[in-house]
Each structure stands twice: as structure tokens, then as C-alpha cells.
C-alpha positions, -999 to +999 in steps of 0.1 A: -115+083+056-135+056+038-159+029+049-180+006+028-203-024+032-207-053+009-226-085+013-205-116+010-215-151+001-213-182+024-215-184+062-201-203+090-225-224+110-245-208+138-228-199+171-244-190+203-280-176+198-271-142+213-248-135+183-218-112+181-198-086+161-163-096+152-138-071+137-101-081+134-072-057+140-060-041+108-038-015+090-049+018+076-062+014+040-067-024+040-101-039+032-111-058+064-141-081+069-164-076+098-187-105+107-221-100+123-241-129+138-276-122+150-299-152+145-329-133+160-327-108+131-321-133+102-331-120+068-331-084+080-310-054+070-290-044+101-266-016+110-236-012+132-219+020+143-181+025+138-162+051+157-126+062+162-119+094+181-144+121+169-151+103+136-183+081+135-201+063+107-226+035+102-223+003+081-251-019+069-255-055+058-284-079+052-283-110+073-287-144+056-311-171+067-287-182+094-284-147+108-249-140+094-238-108+076-205-096+063-192-060+058-161-048+042-145-020+063-116+001+051-101+020+080-089+055+070-074+064+104-053+046+131-066+041+166-090+019+186-122+015+166-154+007+185-183-012+167-218-012+182-249-031+173-277-006+164-315-010+162-326-046+162-291-058+170-283-034+198-283-065+221-250-076+205-232-049+224-198-036+212-164-049+202-131-031+194-103-035+168-069-018+168-058-001+136-021+009+132-006+032+106+003+017+072+041+015+066+053+034+035+084+039+015+094+070-005+111+072-039+126+104-052+128+109-089+153+136-098+164+146-133+198+131-141+208+166-154+194+200-145+202+235-154+220+259-131+199+288-118+167+275-135+137+265-115+128+228-118+108+202-100+115+168-087+089+141-081+085+123-048+064+091-048+051+077-015+041+040-017+017+022+006+028-014-002-006-031+003-042-019+007-065+003-013-058+038-001-030+061-014-011+080+013-018+117+021+003+142+038+034+164+032+067+156+016+098+177+022+128+180-002+160+183+017+198+182+012+210+146+015+241+154+035+228+178+062+190+174+059+184+211+054+149+216+040+146+230+005+109+229-002+077+211+008+045+201-010+014+180-003+008+147-019-018+152-046-013+129-076-016+092-079+005+069-100-014+038-088-041+030-062-017+031-033+010+055-047+008+093-042+031+119-057+043+154-049+061+179-071+089+196-052+104+228-066+142+233-066+165+258-082+201+244-085+224+272-073+256+262-091+273+237-113+282+203-100+266+174-082+240+177-054+227+152-029+189+153-024+164+133-003+126+133+001+111+129+036+074+120+040+059+131+073+035+103+079+002+108+099-022+079+092+008+064+075+043+057+088+067+083+077+096+074+054+127+089+037+140+082+002+174+071-008+198+099-018+197+110-054+226+130-069+216+149-101+243+168-121+238+205-125+249+215-161+241+241-187+211+240-211+195+205-212+167+197-236+158+164-218+166+147-185+157+112-172+141+108-138+139+074-120+143+059-085+178+053-071+172+016-069+154-007-094+146-043-089+140-071-114+103-078-116+092-047-096+073-021-116+090+013-115+083+048-128+106+064-154+101+100-165+115+122-192+116+159-181+118+186-208+144+213-201+135+249-192+123+269-222+117+238-244+081+231-255+059+201-247+062+172-272+067+135-271+093+112-254+102+076-264+120+054-239+145+026-245+163+000-225+196-014-240+185+001-273+151-017-274+119+004-271+100+000-239+073+026-248+058+043-278+059+081-281+045+095-248+030+129-248+045+153-222+022+170-197+037+202-182+070+191-196+070+156-182+064+122-199+058+092-176+059+054-181+058+024-159+085-002-167+092-036-151+129-046-154+130-081-169+165-090-157+195-080-135+227-062-142+236-030-160+209-016-183+213+015-204+181+036-202+177+063-228+150+087-239+144+106-271+125+139-271+108+157-299+089+190-293+072+212-317+078+250-314+046+267-323+040+302-339+068+297-365+064+293-402+073+266-410+070+248-376+104+242-361+112+213-339+133+210-307+149+177-299+172+160-275+182+127-258+192+116-223+210+085-213+217+068-180+231+034-169+215+017-140+224-015-122+192-035-119+191-054-086+176-089-081+140-094-072+130-082-038+128-111-013+093-118+001+088-110+037+092-139+060+064-143+086+064-161+119+031-168+137+034-180+173+001-178+193+009-176+230+012-210+246+014-228+212+043-239+189+052-219+159+025-224+132+036-240+099+017-241+066+028-277+062+016-289+097-019-296+110-034-270+134-062-284+155-089-264+173-121-274+191-154-257+187-156-226+208-119-226+215-101-192+214-066-185+203-048-151+204-031-145+171+004-131+172+029-127+143+062-111+135+078-103+101+114-102+089+108-066+076+097-055+111+063-043+097+030-053+113+013-086+107-024-087+103-048-117+100-079-126+081-100-158+080-124-179+060-146-207+071-163-215+105-140-192+125-140-155+133-114-130+144-123-103+169-093-080+176-065-105+178-086-134+190-095-163+167-126-183+177-136-216+162-174-216+157-182-251+145-166-283+131-150-279+097-120-263+081-108-227+086-081-208+066-062-181+085-041-157+064-012-137+079-001-107+058+026-080+061+032-049+039+070-053+037+094-024+028+111-008-001+136-037-001+114-065+010+082-075-008+049-079+011+045-114+027+015-137+030+010-171+045-022-191+048-026-217+075-052-245+074-070-252+107-091-282+115-120-275+139-132-306+158-165-310+176-161-308+214-158-342+231-191-357+240-199-360+277-203-395+289-238-407+297-247-411+333 
């Protein structure tokens, strides 16, 4: 679980003198801004307490001359978080924010060819589509047809800031084709199951290719070359339609890994060429081999379509004016085509506490809705422009 605090520039105009703490609802692993307003403590370094379940921590920020401070909070666990003013801002009381698990999707990278009766490993990659924290937990390798568990392993490696990997052992029992799946258990993240992979079990194989079952144009993907049992480490070069997409990549524990972004759609012929030096011979001998696989690259993933409909209001549109009045409150509510949660952030003279947007002073606010998407739908984001008007003046008596 992580939490950090950074001072941000700029500030909305002053609100009520008593001040407030405002923390929006969020997703596990997403940097989220907390706003503190305490005019009586302007210029001071202040602290707030953050607690969920048995976990508690403190965050600090320095208030500017208007009494505003900003903290970046990254929730590492789901649940209802409570934030309390501490010390000189204890009078601000407390506020809460709801954090839900981050959706994930799981990719299984199996060799296209494996050797009968020889222990091998397959790689499972669990992806958190947005945020700054890679998933943790356990992945189980299972048969694709019946779901019978084969082996399990904890996520340990990281291919990117929000992608964790696990190496799952498997010994192919006989020749032929096998259906395999990887199942991620979840926890602070939503569990997910990979598409079915069907490697061929053959005889001796110097090199095998590993890649996800589905590849999309414009989406970075992992391709691996796995050296066969009994063959030494060496280098692997990768090609797409005969054109190099990497240099010679050194294997580590028998595996060479690259990231490749398919530039187009249709059938691509992916190949890899392996060269491995066999030590302790005079002269040095070399082992070599190639592996080839055709893949049908799908079109770009569609972007998640978001709908924001605050209760009692028409559907928000990025092309239509949205008007609020100072001190007006609106409960934010959104849905996504992917079915994943929608979270909100703001900039300007507005704040979000939980799901409630409050206009603080006249001006312009930007409210951004964001969803993580899925394996087949890319993350979505829409930014709405809100005009905040001053309250109507009371007529003179």
C-alpha cells in the first residue's frame, strides 16, 4: 500500500472560513488529489490522517497564502477511507472516500511448441489498465476445457508500471495440442481469466515463440522467445513479415523478451531466430534454431464510451454548456460501455468529496471522467467544462 503527498500549484478561491477536506472516490492504484482548505492555518504545514480498516497513515502538505493545500494520494487497498484533520486543522473534522478494486485483464504467453515430458514454464501477465501500481496476488494455470488446476505462482515480475508477471510450471504429458488458461485471483484488484492458449507438444524444440492469443493494432504487446530444454542461453532476434522488429536480445533463464506494437491489421508472420553458445568445448560450438507463427492482428481497441448523468440532470455532453452556481452541489454518476467503474477528478474552483462536486467560486471548472476499460476496450476519458456563476444578488430593501 502506498501513499504520498505533493504540493500542487494554483488554488481555487476561498470557500467558507471553516475550511474542509475533500477526497474523491477512486480506484486502487490511481493517483488521486485531496484538497485541504484551512484559511486559519494559511502558510503552515498541516497533516491529515488516512485510514482504511486496520491500516492508517498520515499525509502532509503546506497550505498556500489562501489556506489551500493539495495532496496526491494513491490508495493501495479498496474500502471506505476516512480522512481526518490533525493538529491545527483538527477543526476540519473528517470526510470519507470510497475506493473500489481496479479491474484487470490477464494474458497467457505459452510457447507455440513444447517438448513432451520436459518441464517448461508459461508466463502469465496481469494488467491494471490505468493507474500507477502493478497488481499483486496469485495466478493459477489450468486446463482450458475443464478448469482443472495445474500449478500456481505469485505475481513477482513487472513488464511495465501496471503489469505484473508470474512464471507457471507445466510438464506436457503427451504429444498433441493442449488448451491452457491462466486465472488471476484478484484481492485489491478484480480477478480475471485469460483467453485459451493451445500450444503443440512435440519432440525436441530449440526455440519456441510466446505471445498473447489476441493482438491489436496500436496496442503494445509482449513477444518472447523461449529456448528449449537442454539448450544454452544465447540471443534471439525477432521478425514480423521478414522485417526485423528487434536486434539480438540476450536470453535470461532461457527467455528473450521484447515489446512490439503491431502497425497494421491482418495476418502477420512472426518469427524468431536463436543462436546459443555451448561453453566448455574447444572450439566453442553453437546451437541454433528458429520458430515461426502466423497471427491475425485485430483492429485497434475501441475507446470506452462514458455516460455521465448526475441525478436530476440531463446527460452531460462535452459539447454543451454545464452551468453551476457558487456553493451548488451535484452528485456525480457515470457508467461505461465496458462495465468498469467511472471515477472523476477536477481542476479549477470546484472540489469533489466522495461523489459530490461542489462549486466554490465563480469561474471555470474542468471535470474529467475516466474508466479503465478491459482487454478488448481501451480506457476511456471525457473532460467536461463547467461554468460557475456567482449566486444571484439579493434585492435591496
